[in-house]
N, C-alpha and C positions, 0 to 999 in steps of 0.2 A: 174594850170589847168591840168586836167588829159588828157592823150593821148587817142584818140578814135581809136578803132579797130573794123572792121565789122567782125561778126562771120558768116561764110558761112554755115549756117544750118537753116532749118525750123523745126527741131526736138525740140519741147519745153522742153522735158526732158533733152536733151543734152545741150541746151542753159542754162537752170537753173543750171546744174552741173558746167559748165565752168564759169558762172558768179559768182557762190558761191566760187569757187576755187580762183578766181582773186580778191575777194573783198578787200584783204589787199594790193593789188598793186595799184599804181597810174595810173590805166588803166580802161577806160570805154569800156566795150565790148557791142556792139549793134548788135542785130540780123539783118540779111539781110532783114527780112520781114519789118522792120521799113523803109527801103529804097525801098520797093516794088521790091526787086531783086527776079526774078523767079528762081526756082530750075533749075539746068542744068543736063542733062543726064550724069550719071556716066559710061563712056565707057571704063574706065581703067580695067586692069586685075589684078592690085595689089592695095594695100591700098594707097601707095604713089602716084600712078598715079591719083587715084580718088580724093585724098586730094588736089593735085595741080590743077586739073581741077576746083574744087569748089572754092579754094582760088583765083585763077586767075580771074574767072568769077565775084566774088563779088568785088574784087579790081577794076576791069575794069569799072564796072557800078557805083560804089560809089566814086571812087577816093581816098578811104581810104586804109591803110594797112589792110590785112585780115588774119584771122586765120581760118583754116578748119581742120577737122579731118575726117579720114575714119577709121572706126573700125568695128570689126566683131568677130564672134565666130568660133573657129576652134575645131572640134570634131574628135578625133583620130579614133574612130571606123567607121566613115563614110568618111575616107580619107580627113580629113580637112574641110569638108563641115560644115556649109554653106559659110564660108570664106567671100570673098568680096561681096557675094550675100546675106549676112545675113539679110539685111533690106527687101529684096524682095524674100526671100527663097520660100514663098508660092505664089509668083506672085505679080503683081502690081494691084491696089495701095497697098503700104506697109501696113501690118496688123500684129501687134505683136501677137495677139491671134492665128491667123492662122499659123504664122511662128513657134510659140512654139508647137502647136499641130502637125505640120508636123515633127518637130524635134523629139518629143517624139515617134511618130509612127515609124520613121526611126530607133530608138534605141530600139524598142520593142524586148524584149528577151535578150538584151545585159546586162550581169551582172555588178554589181557596179564597180568592179575593172577594167573593160574595158571601162568605161564611162568617161575617162579623157578628159579634154577640157581646153581651155584657151580663154580669150578675148584678142584681139590685138587692139592697137590704134596707129595710125600714125598721128601725128599732125604737121601741116605746118604753118609757118608764111611767108607771102609775103609782102614786103614793098610797092610794086606796081605791076600792072598787068604784067609788063615785067621783073620783078625781076629774074635775071638769077641764083641766088643762094639762094633759099628759106632756111629758118631755119627749122630744123627738130627735133622733139621729138618723142620718141617711148616708148611704155609701154606694158606690158603683165600682165595678172592676171590668175594664174593657179587655176584650180578647177576640178569639174566633173559635169556631168548632172544628176540631180535628177530624180526620177521615176515619180514624179508628181509635179504640181505647188504648191507654197506656197508664202505667204507674199503679201503685198499691196503697197510696195514702188518700186521706180525705173520704168523701162520701158524695152522694148525689151525682151531679154531672162532672165532678172533678176529673174523671178519667178522659173526658173529651174536650174540656175547656182549655184551649191553648193560650198561654200568656206570651205574647211577642217579647215582652221585656225580659222574661226569663228563658225563652226559647224551649219551653217544655209545657206539658199540660199540668194543671193544678195538682193532680194526683201524684206527680213526680217531685213536687216541692216538699221540703221538710215542713213540719208543723210550725216551727219557729218563723220561717219565711212567710208561709201562708197567713199566719196570724198577724203579720205586719202589713201585708199588701192587699188582703182580700176586702171585698165589699163589706163584710161583717166587721172587720177591723176598722174600716173608715167610719162606719156608722157608730160603732162603740166609742171611737175617739171623739166623735162629735157629742155623744150623749154623756160621757163620764164627767166632764167638767160641770155639766148642768146638775147631775146627780150629787156630786160632791158639794156643790153650792147649796142644793136643797137641804142636805143633811146638816150642813154647817149652820143653817138658819134654825134648825130644830133643837139645837143644843143650847 
């Protein structure tokens, strides 16, 4: 029988990515929406604070272990913005199109060589709501911001995040490739051995 873990997110794109990455593990990841867990306000000023807030909230309501991630885009030319505010860069409710438009406007006139950026992902596993030592995985994905949107895949800033390694924006990558190279993939690859080790000690 597979181990159930609640995923503390209502973002369908993020849920699909994480479920795809975990399909070869004996773990069933269930979205918090299945349990009618409401979103909680992300009041932290760092990725790790927000991830812990979300994981603790989901674990408390469902009684299950929880995974949460907080991720965002850091753009050097605008002092690391939008950072932890990436999902709500253009205001609430969160809107990918408006966020991307605001970012391109902020970088108007900035030359290609100064448009360096990276995605960050901080992923947390909490065995229960009062877990004093959450397991942590962290990942980054280096690139730069394109001058215009392209591609139909992904979500968030994927249409403008250019990967020099692949010579295209993230939204032009297949899900299989993105799930191997993204910040979220790197964070999950760090986290999974720790989770597996945790469950092996529980049996």
